[in-house]
N, C-alpha and C positions, 0 to 999 in steps of 0.2 A: 503494499500499499504506499502511495506517496501523498503527501499534503505540502503545500508550499514548495513543490518542485524538489523535495528531498525525502528520503527513505524516512518513515516514521516507526514509532514504537507504539505497539496497541496493548491496552490494558482493558480486560473485559471481566466483569463479575456481575453475579445475580446477588443483590442485596435484600435483606427484609424490608418491608415497607413500613419501617419504624423509625423513629427519630435516630436511633443508634447507627443508621446507616449513614447519616450525614458525616461524622467524622471519618469513617471507614471511606467513603467517597472521596473525601479530601486527601486521605493518605495515598488512595491510588492514584489520584492525579499527580501527587508530588513523586510518587514511584515513577509514573510515566516520564515525567520532567527528567528524573535523574538517569533513567535509562536511555534517554533520546541525547544525554550529554548536556553538560552544563550543570549549574547548581540545581539541586532539588529542594530549594528552599521554599518556604511558604510565600508564593506569589499570590498577593492579597486579592488582586483582580480575579485571577483563575479561581482562588478558594470561594470568592463571593459568588462567582457563576455556578460553580459546582454545588455549593450550599443552596441557592436558590432554585436551581433545577432539581435537585434531589428532594428539597422541602416541598415543592410544588407537586412532584408524583406522589409524595406521602399524603398530601393533603387532598389531593384532588383524584388521585388514581383508585382503583380497585384491584383486589387480588392481594396475594400474601408477599409477592416480590415485585422488585423493579430491576431492570437491566441497565447497567452503567457501561459506557464504553468510552475511553479516553485514547485520542491518538495524538501523540506529541511529535512534533517536527522541530527543526532547528530554529524556526521562526514563528510557529503557529501550533496551537493546541486546539483540537476539536474535542467537545464534551457532547455526548449523547446519552439522553435518559429516556427509557421505553417503559411504559406501564398499559396495562390493559384497562379499558373503560374509564377514560378520564370522564369527570362528570361535567366539565366545561371546555370549551376550545380554547387553547392558550391564546391569550392576548394580552398586549402592554396596556396597562392603565396609567392614567396621570394621578399624581398626588391629589388627595381630597381631605380635608379636615372631617367630613362627614363619615368617610369610609377609609380609615388609616391602613387596614390590610390591603393587598392587591397590588402593590408596588413592586413586587419581584423581578417581573419581566422587564419593567422599565430600568431596574438596575442592571440585569443582564444586558440589556440593550445598550446602555452607557458604558459598560466595562468589556464590551465585545465588538470585535470587527462586523460580525454578522450572526444572526440566529434565526431561527424558524422552526416549524414542526412538519411533520408528515405523518398522516393518519394511515394506518396499515390496515390489513385485513385482520379479521379477528376481533376488532374493537380495541386495537393497539394505537397509540400515539407515541410518537419518538421527537422529543424536543431536543433541539441541538443549538450549540452556540460555538464560535471560533473566536479565540483570545489569542492576541499577539504575545509572544513571549517578550519579556524585558531584554534589552541589551542592543 
């Protein structure tokens, strides 16, 4: 697999659809960064994107597990989270004093080069984001 014109490192894991999946997902993203070369430190923008995508899958999805895929190249990291039967279509919302939750995808959009989602067969939705690597 190639991303940004370079060979990538791919890390995939099925995680429980529970809050405990969030730190595990961040650790897997750091692992992919380290295996792709360069520091595997906590890239704050990447950590925020991973946190928001996994938290959304936990909150809005169904089923007992979510699928996480992280592909890290030398300049770009792609994060994908897939879940069955999302209750709402993923969409970015603007900040509101009336409805404080719901700004996660706005943060993802602000921290990523691009983001989107793909509806798959069997009621699955895969939300993805591409984050530039620092440096």
